TIKOLPA-394866 format. One record per residue (C-alpha): residue number from 1; residue in one letter; x, y, z. Coordinates in pm, whole numbers, m for minus. Layout:
REM TIKOLPA-394866
+-----+----+--------+--------+--------+
:   i : aa :      x :      y :      z :
+-----+----+--------+--------+--------+
: NUM :  a :      X :      Y :      Z :
...
+-----+----+--------+--------+--------+
//
This chain:
REM TIKOLPA-394866
+-----+----+--------+--------+--------+
:   i : aa :      x :      y :      z :
+-----+----+--------+--------+--------+
:   1 :  m :     14 :    m23 :      5 :
:   2 :  a :    179 :    324 :    m84 :
:   3 :  a :    173 :    530 :    267 :
:   4 :  n :    326 :    835 :     61 :
:   5 :  y :     54 :   1054 :   m124 :
:   6 :  w :    344 :   1187 :   m382 :
:   7 :  a :    408 :    847 :   m482 :
:   8 :  s :     57 :    727 :   m523 :
:   9 :  t :   m138 :    646 :   m834 :
:  10 :  q :   m339 :    871 :   m735 :
:  11 :  r :   m168 :   1142 :   m757 :
:  12 :  r :     39 :    995 :  m1089 :
:  13 :  h :   m278 :    875 :  m1300 :
:  14 :  w :   m604 :   1077 :  m1130 :
:  15 :  q :   m512 :   1341 :  m1059 :
:  16 :  f :   m581 :   1638 :  m1333 :
:  17 :  s :   m585 :   1994 :  m1423 :
:  18 :  r :   m962 :   2142 :  m1483 :
:  19 :  e :   m905 :   2166 :  m1837 :
:  20 :  t :   m772 :   1815 :  m1867 :
:  21 :  l :  m1087 :   1676 :  m1702 :
:  22 :  s :  m1287 :   1880 :  m1854 :
:  23 :  e :  m1194 :   1774 :  m2209 :
:  24 :  i :  m1225 :   1406 :  m2125 :
:  25 :  r :  m1591 :   1462 :  m2006 :
:  26 :  q :  m1653 :   1695 :  m2365 :
:  27 :  q :  m1457 :   1381 :  m2563 :
:  28 :  l :  m1682 :   1130 :  m2317 :
:  29 :  e :  m2004 :   1326 :  m2428 :
:  30 :  d :  m1896 :   1342 :  m2828 :
:  31 :  e :  m1895 :   1022 :  m2847 :
:  32 :  e :  m2239 :    947 :  m2671 :
:  33 :  r :  m2424 :   1271 :  m2818 :
:  34 :  a :  m2760 :   1105 :  m2925 :
:  35 :  l :  m2772 :    958 :  m2554 :
:  36 :  v :  m2639 :   1291 :  m2395 :
:  37 :  q :  m2934 :   1506 :  m2617 :
:  38 :  q :  m3195 :   1186 :  m2550 :
:  39 :  y :  m3207 :   1177 :  m2193 :
:  40 :  p :  m3071 :   1525 :  m1995 :
:  41 :  l :  m2928 :   1489 :  m1682 :
:  42 :  p :  m2876 :   1742 :  m1382 :
:  43 :  d :  m2552 :   1938 :  m1287 :
:  44 :  r :  m2246 :   1748 :  m1188 :
:  45 :  r :  m2299 :   1859 :   m846 :
:  46 :  l :  m2638 :   1784 :   m793 :
:  47 :  l :  m2661 :   1431 :   m900 :
:  48 :  s :  m2329 :   1393 :   m670 :
:  49 :  i :  m2561 :   1522 :   m382 :
:  50 :  f :  m2840 :   1270 :   m506 :
:  51 :  f :  m2539 :    993 :   m538 :
:  52 :  n :  m2436 :   1118 :   m152 :
:  53 :  q :  m2743 :   1098 :    m11 :
:  54 :  q :  m2802 :    716 :   m167 :
:  55 :  l :  m2518 :    611 :    m45 :
:  56 :  g :  m2533 :    756 :    280 :
:  57 :  k :  m2831 :    595 :    363 :
:  58 :  l :  m2696 :    178 :    242 :
:  59 :  g :  m2377 :    266 :    450 :
:  60 :  k :  m2595 :    322 :    753 :
:  61 :  k :  m2784 :     39 :    712 :
:  62 :  m :  m2473 :   m165 :    704 :
:  63 :  n :  m2274 :     59 :    965 :
:  64 :  v :  m1974 :    132 :    724 :
:  65 :  r :  m1742 :    381 :    840 :
:  66 :  q :  m1765 :    743 :    697 :
:  67 :  q :  m1394 :    688 :    508 :
:  68 :  a :  m1562 :    369 :    323 :
:  69 :  l :  m1808 :    639 :    217 :
:  70 :  a :  m1545 :    857 :    100 :
:  71 :  t :  m1362 :    585 :    m96 :
:  72 :  a :  m1669 :    483 :   m274 :
:  73 :  q :  m1770 :    814 :   m403 :
:  74 :  v :  m1427 :    884 :   m539 :
:  75 :  y :  m1452 :    539 :   m733 :
:  76 :  i :  m1781 :    687 :   m840 :
:  77 :  r :  m1617 :    946 :   m987 :
:  78 :  r :  m1346 :    795 :  m1136 :
:  79 :  f :  m1533 :    564 :  m1309 :
:  80 :  y :  m1777 :    819 :  m1451 :
:  81 :  s :  m1477 :   1005 :  m1597 :
:  82 :  k :  m1436 :    667 :  m1843 :
:  83 :  v :  m1764 :    585 :  m1913 :
:  84 :  e :  m2098 :    783 :  m1954 :
:  85 :  i :  m2324 :    833 :  m1679 :
:  86 :  r :  m2623 :    707 :  m1920 :
:  87 :  r :  m2470 :    340 :  m2037 :
:  88 :  t :  m2489 :    249 :  m1687 :
:  89 :  n :  m2738 :    178 :  m1446 :
:  90 :  p :  m2655 :    392 :  m1165 :
:  91 :  y :  m2780 :    206 :   m794 :
:  92 :  l :  m2595 :   m109 :   m907 :
:  93 :  v :  m2280 :     77 :   m971 :
:  94 :  l :  m2354 :    278 :   m618 :
:  95 :  a :  m2351 :    m86 :   m446 :
:  96 :  t :  m2070 :   m189 :   m632 :
:  97 :  a :  m1822 :     74 :   m551 :
:  98 :  l :  m1967 :     64 :   m164 :
:  99 :  y :  m1868 :   m274 :   m199 :
: 100 :  l :  m1488 :   m297 :   m306 :
: 101 :  a :  m1432 :     67 :   m131 :
: 102 :  c :  m1535 :   m155 :    191 :
: 103 :  k :  m1310 :   m464 :     97 :
: 104 :  m :   m994 :   m164 :      2 :
: 105 :  e :  m1078 :    m15 :    326 :
: 106 :  e :  m1047 :   m276 :    573 :
: 107 :  c :  m1464 :   m274 :    673 :
: 108 :  p :  m1576 :   m622 :    426 :
: 109 :  q :  m1914 :   m644 :    383 :
: 110 :  h :  m2062 :   m985 :    243 :
: 111 :  i :  m2175 :   m908 :    m99 :
: 112 :  r :  m2517 :  m1122 :    m60 :
: 113 :  m :  m2551 :   m819 :    257 :
: 114 :  v :  m2511 :   m534 :      6 :
: 115 :  v :  m2737 :   m699 :   m301 :
: 116 :  s :  m3030 :   m716 :    m18 :
: 117 :  e :  m2974 :   m378 :    150 :
: 118 :  a :  m2926 :   m268 :   m193 :
: 119 :  r :  m3301 :   m398 :   m296 :
: 120 :  q :  m3445 :   m236 :     24 :
: 121 :  q :  m3336 :     92 :      3 :
: 122 :  w :  m3415 :    120 :   m389 :
: 123 :  p :  m3672 :    m27 :   m597 :
: 124 :  a :  m3536 :   m405 :   m669 :
: 125 :  d :  m3639 :   m381 :  m1004 :
: 126 :  f :  m3321 :   m176 :  m1027 :
: 127 :  i :  m3072 :   m424 :   m880 :
: 128 :  i :  m3156 :   m773 :   m918 :
: 129 :  s :  m3097 :  m1070 :   m676 :
: 130 :  d :  m2833 :  m1192 :   m898 :
: 131 :  v :  m2523 :  m1162 :   m683 :
: 132 :  s :  m2359 :  m1209 :  m1004 :
: 133 :  k :  m2427 :   m902 :  m1093 :
: 134 :  l :  m2283 :   m689 :   m880 :
: 135 :  g :  m1963 :   m898 :   m942 :
: 136 :  e :  m1921 :   m824 :  m1290 :
: 137 :  c :  m1981 :   m514 :  m1221 :
: 138 :  e :  m1716 :   m461 :   m962 :
: 139 :  f :  m1464 :   m649 :  m1226 :
: 140 :  y :  m1594 :   m369 :  m1441 :
: 141 :  l :  m1535 :    m99 :  m1200 :
: 142 :  i :  m1183 :   m182 :  m1107 :
: 143 :  s :  m1074 :   m239 :  m1506 :
: 144 :  e :  m1164 :    105 :  m1551 :
: 145 :  m :   m975 :    234 :  m1267 :
: 146 :  n :   m664 :     m2 :  m1416 :
: 147 :  s :   m703 :   m174 :  m1044 :
: 148 :  q :   m571 :    194 :   m924 :
: 149 :  l :   m786 :    178 :   m597 :
: 150 :  i :   m568 :    303 :   m285 :
: 151 :  i :   m716 :    627 :   m168 :
: 152 :  h :   m537 :    894 :     23 :
: 153 :  h :   m813 :   1125 :    238 :
: 154 :  p :   m746 :   1495 :    370 :
: 155 :  y :   m910 :   1347 :    695 :
: 156 :  r :   m567 :   1200 :    817 :
: 157 :  t :   m400 :   1608 :    719 :
: 158 :  l :   m672 :   1722 :    942 :
: 159 :  h :   m613 :   1512 :   1238 :
: 160 :  e :   m228 :   1580 :   1206 :
: 161 :  f :   m274 :   2010 :   1176 :
: 162 :  q :   m606 :   2053 :   1410 :
: 163 :  g :   m350 :   2104 :   1736 :
: 164 :  t :   m130 :   2301 :   1547 :
: 165 :  l :   m383 :   2524 :   1485 :
: 166 :  s :   m543 :   2515 :   1791 :
: 167 :  m :   m901 :   2409 :   1666 :
: 168 :  a :  m1179 :   2370 :   1929 :
: 169 :  q :  m1390 :   2060 :   1892 :
: 170 :  d :  m1668 :   2249 :   1706 :
: 171 :  d :  m1393 :   2359 :   1431 :
: 172 :  i :  m1246 :   2041 :   1344 :
: 173 :  s :  m1659 :   1905 :   1350 :
: 174 :  l :  m1754 :   2135 :   1102 :
: 175 :  a :  m1407 :   2085 :    905 :
: 176 :  w :  m1478 :   1722 :    887 :
: 177 :  s :  m1795 :   1755 :    747 :
: 178 :  i :  m1664 :   2031 :    489 :
: 179 :  i :  m1462 :   1758 :    370 :
: 180 :  n :  m1703 :   1482 :    341 :
: 181 :  d :  m1889 :   1776 :     94 :
: 182 :  h :  m1594 :   1836 :    m75 :
: 183 :  y :  m1646 :   1472 :   m241 :
: 184 :  l :  m1947 :   1592 :   m412 :
: 185 :  t :  m1726 :   1786 :   m641 :
: 186 :  d :  m1501 :   1765 :   m844 :
: 187 :  l :  m1208 :   1861 :   m591 :
: 188 :  p :  m1070 :   1493 :   m559 :
: 189 :  l :   m983 :   1438 :   m909 :
: 190 :  l :   m835 :   1799 :   m909 :
: 191 :  v :   m609 :   1881 :   m567 :
: 192 :  p :   m405 :   1705 :   m349 :
: 193 :  p :   m621 :   1605 :     36 :
: 194 :  h :   m376 :   1834 :    260 :
: 195 :  v :   m498 :   2092 :     39 :
: 196 :  v :   m862 :   2015 :     61 :
: 197 :  a :   m783 :   1916 :    504 :
: 198 :  v :   m575 :   2311 :    457 :
: 199 :  t :   m925 :   2469 :    330 :
: 200 :  a :  m1149 :   2279 :    538 :
: 201 :  m :   m985 :   2430 :    834 :
: 202 :  f :  m1007 :   2792 :    676 :
: 203 :  l :  m1397 :   2742 :    621 :
: 204 :  a :  m1399 :   2612 :    957 :
: 205 :  l :  m1300 :   2946 :   1133 :
: 206 :  t :  m1435 :   3153 :    888 :
: 207 :  l :  m1754 :   2987 :    785 :
: 208 :  k :  m2137 :   3118 :    902 :
: 209 :  p :  m2422 :   2954 :    804 :
: 210 :  t :  m2589 :   3236 :    615 :
: 211 :  q :  m2568 :   3353 :    256 :
: 212 :  t :  m2357 :   3641 :    394 :
: 213 :  g :  m2131 :   3411 :    574 :
: 214 :  l :  m2090 :   3270 :    225 :
: 215 :  q :  m1953 :   3573 :     35 :
: 216 :  a :  m1779 :   3657 :    355 :
: 217 :  v :  m1594 :   3358 :    330 :
: 218 :  a :  m1546 :   3413 :    m50 :
: 219 :  s :  m1360 :   3765 :    m20 :
: 220 :  t :  m1158 :   3671 :    235 :
: 221 :  a :  m1032 :   3333 :     21 :
: 222 :  v :   m966 :   3576 :   m277 :
: 223 :  s :   m821 :   3799 :    m36 :
: 224 :  l :   m562 :   3487 :     50 :
: 225 :  n :   m394 :   3560 :   m239 :
: 226 :  s :   m229 :   3889 :   m146 :
: 227 :  v :   m144 :   3761 :     96 :
: 228 :  s :    282 :   3763 :     71 :
: 229 :  p :    536 :   3494 :    257 :
: 230 :  m :    604 :   3743 :    534 :
: 231 :  s :    263 :   3864 :    609 :
: 232 :  k :    121 :   3818 :    951 :
: 233 :  e :   m218 :   3969 :    864 :
: 234 :  l :   m491 :   3911 :    672 :
: 235 :  p :   m589 :   4207 :    396 :
: 236 :  g :   m838 :   4405 :    554 :
: 237 :  t :   m826 :   4301 :    866 :
: 238 :  t :   m773 :   4637 :   1139 :
: 239 :  p :   m494 :   4657 :   1407 :
: 240 :  g :   m707 :   4595 :   1786 :
: 241 :  p :   m743 :   4329 :   2008 :
: 242 :  p :   m892 :   4052 :   1816 :
: 243 :  n :  m1160 :   3765 :   1940 :
: 244 :  t :  m1014 :   3418 :   1968 :
: 245 :  q :  m1214 :   3311 :   1587 :
: 246 :  q :   m952 :   3584 :   1495 :
: 247 :  k :   m688 :   3496 :   1619 :
: 248 :  k :   m730 :   3127 :   1532 :
: 249 :  v :   m809 :   3236 :   1129 :
: 250 :  q :   m463 :   3505 :   1187 :
: 251 :  h :   m268 :   3247 :   1315 :
: 252 :  l :   m374 :   2997 :    976 :
: 253 :  v :   m334 :   3277 :    731 :
: 254 :  s :     57 :   3335 :    915 :
: 255 :  w :     76 :   2937 :    869 :
: 256 :  l :    m50 :   2926 :    536 :
: 257 :  a :    196 :   3276 :    404 :
: 258 :  e :    561 :   3100 :    611 :
: 259 :  g :    458 :   2707 :    491 :
: 260 :  e :    439 :   2528 :    201 :
: 261 :  i :     64 :   2516 :     93 :
: 262 :  d :      3 :   2589 :   m252 :
: 263 :  i :   m242 :   2925 :   m160 :
: 264 :  k :   m371 :   2980 :   m509 :
: 265 :  a :   m508 :   2620 :   m462 :
: 266 :  v :   m666 :   2723 :   m124 :
: 267 :  v :   m845 :   2991 :   m240 :
: 268 :  e :   m976 :   2808 :   m586 :
: 269 :  c :  m1076 :   2477 :   m373 :
: 270 :  s :  m1278 :   2705 :   m129 :
: 271 :  q :  m1444 :   2882 :   m389 :
: 272 :  e :  m1510 :   2528 :   m510 :
: 273 :  i :  m1700 :   2390 :   m218 :
: 274 :  i :  m1862 :   2761 :   m160 :
: 275 :  s :  m1995 :   2673 :   m503 :
: 276 :  l :  m2154 :   2383 :   m392 :
: 277 :  y :  m2340 :   2523 :   m139 :
: 278 :  d :  m2496 :   2741 :   m327 :
: 279 :  i :  m2626 :   2549 :   m616 :
: 280 :  w :  m2714 :   2325 :   m294 :
: 281 :  e :  m3067 :   2517 :   m264 :
: 282 :  q :  m3150 :   2399 :   m622 :
: 283 :  y :  m3087 :   2022 :   m508 :
: 284 :  n :  m3399 :   1824 :   m570 :
: 285 :  e :  m3469 :   1462 :   m544 :
: 286 :  k :  m3728 :   1359 :   m696 :
: 287 :  t :  m3615 :   1544 :   m996 :
: 288 :  c :  m3260 :   1334 :   m985 :
: 289 :  k :  m3465 :   1023 :   m931 :
: 290 :  e :  m3659 :   1029 :  m1242 :
: 291 :  q :  m3375 :   1143 :  m1468 :
: 292 :  i :  m3190 :    862 :  m1359 :
: 293 :  v :  m3488 :    577 :  m1390 :
: 294 :  r :  m3619 :    771 :  m1719 :
: 295 :  f :  m3266 :    630 :  m1932 :
: 296 :  v :  m3219 :    320 :  m1692 :
: 297 :  k :  m3537 :    180 :  m1766 :
: 298 :  a :  m3527 :    313 :  m2129 :
: 299 :  r :  m3198 :    162 :  m2222 :
: 300 :  g :  m3298 :   m202 :  m1993 :
: 301 :  l :  m3027 :   m153 :  m1794 :
: 302 :  d :  m3241 :   m286 :  m1480 :
: 303 :  k :  m3118 :   m602 :  m1688 :
+-----+----+--------+--------+--------+
//
């Protein structure tokens, strides 16, 4: 197992630039132009929210650990960067990705248990009782991912740095939740896990559950770009005795300025997560489900 992210297949084969990832997806759509036009789908992030919720419900029934759920989400994102979604049964892919992730994260579930729980969670005709179908789909996933199944997550970095940044338990819990949410975006395919962890800590120290708060965070994120290696204060702050939370934010900014973290990547990562929270307001589970059911049924992918 590759303990070092920098030498891992994740970095060497599954980290893309935005432009490259966009080109890969565009090529997939161009090759399946008729399917794409016949079966329109919601924004990719809205679909990811739907997949995440379905995985969460299935995982909860089987007491699956969060890291295994996260690994399953990365598998799904990788797989659908190689295979057009309209050529698959997403429900079968979800169940298979979770089954495979549990194996890799050393919390295995019996294949019959996964199939049984999936049939209870979703309409039974989407997951047939023949376990060999899930086995075939598992081979399909492994093949498309070139057997590169080890995933490095941001949780470890969060654990390592929380003491350095004197984060309170509430801050840590919020950062953990933000890391969970980043799997609903393309960030697992775009940036190293430590950048996601730092971004989550930054947002946890500044994020407020209001639109005004989101705008303030976006503004603060942009201002990070102007922090010089010698800077000790966040641009825009005024001298005076800061409160505890301000001290934490200033400590984080100073730490970022003095370290080797790619601040531009943290800014882009922050903006990506904030945009996810913005579009989340448009999420409608019923719409996502109906559009998936439409192409699965029409193309006989539930057989």
